[in-house]
N, C-alpha and C positions, 0 to 999 in steps of 0.2 A: 555262700552258693550262687543268690542271684548276681555277682557283681560276676562271678567266673563266668555265667553262662552270657552276659552282655560283652566280658572280654571277647571268647567264644567269638556272637555274631560281630563282634565288630569287627573279628579279624577277617570271616568270612566274607564281609562286604568290602574288602579290599580288591576283590577281583573284578569289583565295576570300577575301581578307580585309576587312572591312566599311572598312579606310580609305582602301578604292578608293574607295568610294560617293559623296563629294562631288565627284567628278569624272568618274562616268559622265556624267552630264546632257550636261556638254560634247561628250561621245564620242558618244554617241547622239544627240547631233542631226545630225552628217554623214551619218547613216543614209539611204539610198540618193543619196549622191552618188558621183560615180567614184570608185575605192577611189582610181588612181594620181594624179589632177589635185586630191582631197580630204582622203580618209581618210590617204595616207600621209605628204605634207606634214605635215597637223598632227601625226600622231603620231612624226614625225621632229621637230618641233620641241620637243614634248614630252620626247622622252627627251634632246635636244641640251641644252636649258635646266634640265633636270634633272641631270642629270650635272655641265655649268659649275657652278649654284650649289649642288649637293652637293659638290664640291671647292674651291672658296671657302671651304664653311662647314666644312671641314677644317683648312683649311692657313693660312687668311685671317686677318684682323684685325678692328677693329670696325669698321671700311670696310667690309668684307664684309656684315657682318652689317646695319648702316642701310642700301648697297647693295639688299641685297634686301626689306628693308620698302617700300621706295619699291617697290620694283619688286611685289613682291604688291600693292601699293594698286592700281597703276594695272594689274595685272592684273584684280581686282577689278571696278575701273570699267569698264573692256574689255567684260569677260564680261558682268557687269551690261547694259549695253546690247543687246549679241548676245542674251543673253535678251529682251529690254523688242522688240526688234525681231522676233523671231519670234513673239511675242504679236502682234504688230500690225503688217501691212503698211503702215499711214499712216505711224506710229512710224517704219518704214524706209525708206518714201519723204522724212520729212523730215530724217533723219540724211546723205539722199546730198546735199539740197542746200550745204552747205557745201564749197567745193573743197578740201578737205583728205583726203588718203591715208588717216586713220584712219574718216572716214566711206565712204571709199570701199569700203574693204577690209572694213567691217561689212556694207554691203547685198551687197556680192558673196559673205561668207561667211553669212550668211542664206538665200540666195536669193531673198529676199523683192522684192527690187528687182530694176532694169532692169537688172542687168549679171549674170552669168554667173559660177560657181565658182571662183576661181582658185588657183593654188598660191600664191600670194604671201599670199593672205586664208587661207588653212586653215595656212599657215605661221606666219602672225600668231597665230593664237587655239591654234596646239599650243603656242607659245612661254611664252602667260599660263597653259593650262594647268600648263605646268611651274612656272612660278614660283609656284603655286599648290597641287601634289601635296606633300604628306608623308606619304610612307608611315612604314607601323610599324614602328619600328627593329626586326626581328626577329633573330635568330642572324646571319643569314650579311649583315644590311647592318651589324648591328654589330661583325664581321669586319671587314668593308671599312673601316668609320669606323674602328677601332680603330690600325689598320694605317695608312690616312692620318696621325692623329695621331703614330703613332710616328715614322714615318720621311720625314714631312713630305712636299711638291710633288714630284710624281715621275706617270711616263708611268704606270706602273703601278697610280695612285689613279685614273685619270681614265679609263684604260680598264676597269677593275672595274666603275666608276659609269655607265658609257655600258653594258655589258653588263649589268649591274642594269636600267637602264631601256630598254633592248633587250628585255630579256624581257618586262617589263612592257607593252611595246608590242607585243609579239608576241600575246600572250593578250588583248589589247584587241582588236586586228585580228581579231581571229578570234571574239570576241565581237559587234564590230561585223557582220560581214561576216555572220551568224545573225541579227543584230538586224536589220539592213539588208534582208533576204529577209522576215522577218516583217512588218516594217513597209510593204514593196511589197507583201504578199500585202493587208495591211488596206488598203491605201490603192483594190488594184482591189476586193475585193470588197466593200467597204461603203462607199467614197466619202467617207472622212474624212480627206482627205487635210490641210484646214485645219486638220481640229479637232489629228489627232496633232503639225501642227506649233507647234499652240498649247502642247498639252500638254509639248512638248518644252521650248520656252520658260518656260513656268512650273517644270520641272523644273530648268533652267540658274537661274533666280532662286533658288531655293530652294538650289541646290549653293553659288551666289555665299553664299549668306546662313549659310550652315550655315559656313563656310569663316570668313567676315569677322567672326564669332560666337566664333571657336576649338574647337565642337565636333567638327570633324574631327581635332584630336590632344590630345582628352579624352575624350569617351566612348566616340570609333570606336577610338581605339588602346588601350582596355580593352577593350571587345568583342573585338576581336584579340589579345589578350593571349596567350589560351591556345587561339587556331584555328588560324592558319598557324604556327606556331613549334615544334610538334612535328613538320609536313611541315619545315620547313625544316631542324630539327639530325636527321632520317632524312636528309636530303641528304647533311649534311655528316660525317656517319657513315659512307654510302655511299660519296661519293667522294671527301672530304677525305681518303685516304691518306696515312701520314707521307711528304712532302716527299723527304727525304734519300735516296729508293731508289726511291719508288714502292712501295713494299713492303704488303703488308694490313696495315692497321689495327686487326685481329682482338686484341681483347683476350687475356689470357691465359686457356688450358680451363679448362674446368668439372668436368674428368674428376677423381675421385680418384686419388691420389696411389699407386703398387701398388710392392709388391718385384718388381724383376727376375726373371725366370725364373732366368739364370743371373747368381748373386750375383758373380761375377768380371765382367761383364758393366758398361762405365760407365753411369751414368744418362746420360741424353740428354734435356730439356726439348724438346717439341714446338712450344714457345714460337721463332715464326718470327726469320730473321735482318732486320732493316730498314735495317741499314746498318753502318757502320764510326760508330764515334763522334766526334763533333766536336772540335776543341780547346775546352780550360777557359780559355784565355786572353781577355785583354781584362779585365779585372776590376780594377777601380778603386784596391779592398782588397777583403783577405779577414780575417774574422771568427771566432775559436774555432779557427782553424786558421794555419798556413802558406801559401804558395802553392799548390797543388795543381795535380797536371797529367794529362794522359790515360795519361801513359808510368808515371809515379809508382803509378799506381791499375791497373796490369795485373796479373791476377789476383786481384784484388779483384770481386767485384761490386758496382756504384754505381746509387745513388737520388739521380738530379740531378730536384729538385721547386723548379720556375719559381714563386714568390712574390713579391708585394706586401706591406706589413706593413698597411693599409687598407681592404684587397679582403678583404669579408666570406666570401667562400667559401675564399679563400686561410688564414683563422683559422679556420673551422671544421675544413679536413683537417690542420691541425698537429698536433692532439694524437695522429691515426695518425701522421705520417711521426715524431715525437717518438718515441711508443711502439714503431716499427721500428729506430730507430735504438738506440732501449736492447737490446730483444731479441735482435737479429741482429748485434750490435757482435763479439761474441765469435767469431760464425761464419763472419765476413768481410763483411760490408756494409757498406759508406761511404757516408753520406747526406750529399750535397749542397745546400744549399738557394742557388740562383741568384736572389738579392732583384732585380728589375727592375722601375723604379718606376714608377709609370701617372701620380703628381701629381708638380708639381714638388717639394714639401715632401718627397715620399718618396726624393729626393738624398742628402738632407743625411743625414752616416753616423751622425750623434749622436743621430738621430732611430731610426732603426736600430737603433743598438746599445741605445736604450731598449729598442725593442720587441721587440729579440734577449731582454733580459733580463726582462721581463712575460713572454711566452711559454714562459721558461724551454726556450731551445733552447740546445743543447749541442753542437751539430754544426754543421760548416763551413760557413760562409756567405760566397757571394763576391756581392760590390756590383758589378750588372752597371750600371752609372748610364748607359754608351753603347752599352748592348744590342751588345754586340758577341758574348756567348754565347749571347743570346737569337737573333741573327741566324744564328750559328751550326748553332744546333739547328733553325733554321727553326722558332721556335714562333710561338704565335699566342695564348695564350690563359694566365689567370691562373684557378685554379692548373692546371701541368700537370708530369706526373710521365713520366721516360725511364727502365727499369730498363736498365744496360750490363753485360755478362757480363764474364767472366774475361779471355777474348780480345780487349775492348775493341770489343765488339758490341753496335747497339742489339737488343733483344730485345722489348720492350713499351715501349708509351706508353699513358696515358689522361691524359682534358682534364677539365677543370672536377672538380665534389665528388661522392662516392658509389663505387662497384662495390670499394670497402675492401678485402675479402676477396679479391677477384679479385687483385687488385693485389699481399696478404702473400702468396698463393699463389705467383704469379708472381717474387717474390723467393725463397720456399723452393725452386721448381722451380733457378733460378741456382744459387743455393747447394748445393745436392745435386750439379747437373753441375758445381761447381767444387771437387768434393770432398768437403765441408762433410757432415760427418755429420746436418746439421739432418734431422727426418722432420714427417711434418705435421702439425700439431697446429692448437688452435684459435686461431679470427685474437683480434687484439687487442679489445678494448672499452675504449677510456680513458673514464676518468673527467671527459668534460668538462662543464663549467658556462659559466653566464654566455654570453657572446657567443661561446665556444669550442662551445658546444650545437649538434648539427645542428638542421637547419630543419624549421620545421609544413608540408611541400612540401601536406600536401592544404588547407590554408588562406590560401594564399598569392594574393593577389588582386592586390597593388603589386609592381610592378617599378624594378630600378634607376633613379632619377632622379637625372640631375645640374644642379648648380646654374648653374655658368658656360655663358653664351652659346655657347659652341661647340657643348655637344649639349643645352640645355635644353630641354625640352620640358614639354606641359601648365601650363603656366603661365597663370595665371587671377588676377591682378591688372588690374586696370581699366586701368593704366596703360601697359599695354602694357614688355615688358621692354627698357630703355635699357644699349646696353654702353657700359662704360669709361666712367660720367659719375656722376655723385651724382644722387640721383633719390629724391623722395618718393613709396614706393608703399602703398597699400591694399590688405585682402585681406577679404572677410566673409565667405560658404561657398562656400568651393569644392566642386566636384560631386568624384566619386570618383575618387582618381588625379590631382588636379587642387591644385595647389602655388601658393603666392603668399606676398611679402614685404609686412610693414609696416613703417613708419618709411625713415628716410633708408638706401639703400645703394649700392653700386658693385659695377656684376656685369660681372666680366671675363672671360675666358677658361674657367677652370678653376674659378673661384670668387666666392662673391658676400660682399663684405667690408662690415660693418656702418661708417657713416661717424659715428653718432650713437648715444647711449645710448640705450636702451628700445625698439629696435626687434625685430620676430621674425619668425616663420616657421610659417605655419599648411598642413598636408595632412593633407587626406582621404584614410585609408587602410584597405586591409582586409589583416592580417596579424593572427599573432600577435607577432612580435619587428618592432620599428621602429628602424633603425639612422640615424645621423647625423655623418660624416664632419667634424669640425671641429676650430680652431685657434687659439691666442692671436694669431695677427697677427705682425705686425712687431716689437710691443716683446716678447714672448712673456710680457705679463704678467696673471698669470689675469683670466679673463672668468666671471662668475656670471650663470646661467640660471636659467628657472623654466620647470617643463614643466606643461603642464596637457591633461587628457584628455576632452574632450567640457565642457570649460569649467571640469572641478574637477581637484582633487588628482590623482594617478593610484594612489594606496592601493598596493593590493596587483596594482595591474599596474608597477609602477615598474621601468624598466632596470636593470641592474647598477649604471649609472655612474649615478644619482638616487637620494634617499631616496622614502619617503614622501609626502609634500609636491611632489613634482617639485623640490629644489632642487639644483643640478649647478653646477659647476665646470670650465670648459676651462682645461688648465693643459698639455697639450700638444699638437702635430697628431696626430691619427688617429679611430679610429673611437670611438663612442659609444653603446654600449645605453642605449636614452633609454623605450621600452616592450617591455613583455614581458608580454604578455596571461596573468592566472590563471586564467581562465574561460572560458567559451564566445568563440572568435574570431569577432568582429565586425566592421563597419566602425565605425571612428569617427576622430573629430577630434582630428590632434593639433595644438600649437601650442606654441612653445618665444620666450620672450621674453629678449631679452639686458640685463643691467644695466650693460653697461660696451662703451666702441665699442671698433675694431679687429677684431672678432671676424670671422673667415673661414668659411665653409660652401662645403664642395664637393659632399657627394651623399649619395642618401639610397638605405637598400640595407632587406631584409627579409628574415624570416625566419619 
């Protein structure tokens, strides 16, 4: 129920996002029409269609992508005719001549012909709007889609998407009720009814043009990156309590540790009890240790860290987890890394072993390829940290990067509660370098971008993204946060695979660091590549995985740091060209 409320509130917040702008003309064109017979069916059609399309996109195959492309094209044509009929009553009458349902529905929808508004016509326009609506993937929608990708097709995914769409429809309904009264007042006082209808028609055609040109998922997505995301995160922080017991998700206390007045009185941390720690059974393999059980760990303080080795947020957390494991091992802390893969290549245990070696991880790692431990903890995040006390109770959790000093304070509290002589000490300050270094949060203007068709956004190649088939792409100058392919690629669900040598990827980004998850493909042969920034060799702005001339080699499937701007952070054009075929590209991340 909590997740349904969160999804609904996330949808309601979309009214504050610029991503809603392209569909507002379609909605406000219904102003002045009866709410029950016109507005409500349209919003219901929009919500239901979005939920259906989003479900298919999350769990379907290439056929779903192609079907949606055809549906979007039909919707663009339908809404363009709708806008034109608002502009011209004569055109509306012309559309009525063919004895087809589409023409009749359009006339009824516009109110400009001989018919009257019908539920059927309003529902048809709602379906068309739902096919074109592409909301910004903020934290809440991202949580829903991630759950869909992990758990596959199920009723929960559909209900959550319906709740999200219903939230958006509710806020739009309120806006439409207010706007309808405003338009009615203007008509009565100014007598501009026809002129208002024509303005709305022009706005509808402008909205169709924006969507057809792809501006709704590039420029508008960028404008909303820092707008409603913070509001959505606040909703998550307030409502998404740890679902194990519904206990408060309050983080560790910031109070300074003080000695007890009575030295004989055992120390008791004020961290809340969030529930019993679930079983650690279900891992397909354990690395750096024999399998551990909750019974074996009783009496110890346990830090369970969910991670996956190509996740940039997880990578930047590892130095702290590693430092805590070393600092507090002798005082009773056991650190367990639970590796839960995001991409298929992360399920290969040899890949995980290589990553553990690269990151110098010495603590036990449970390979959770079947998400058994993930589901037992009811986890939804990478990274996620859970602290278990000596009695086997979860006492603290933290999702994402940051708050390291607070987490370490919680570790100290629970160790002391367990009888350790641990005292307050300065928090660890790892010497993190390269990709492990913390992000430049003040200058991040680009967000995580997936190259597989399942979650691809802001694709700027004029040929359009083609699923599961070899296609020759081209790209010139993408807008900020737009990206495209050049050469022959096969775009799959999770990744884009280079079919012939010489192909490349271009991205217009704004951040200090640019990372790209790359792999050598099925042959595991090294793949050479060259990076350019604004058409030149990167020089001092090169990342840790290339040299100053931009040269690098893909030898394993992992995250590669390709850019680290050494001076003032500015928007730059990133280009990477691969000299050998077979390369697989998964996702961009920034820091």
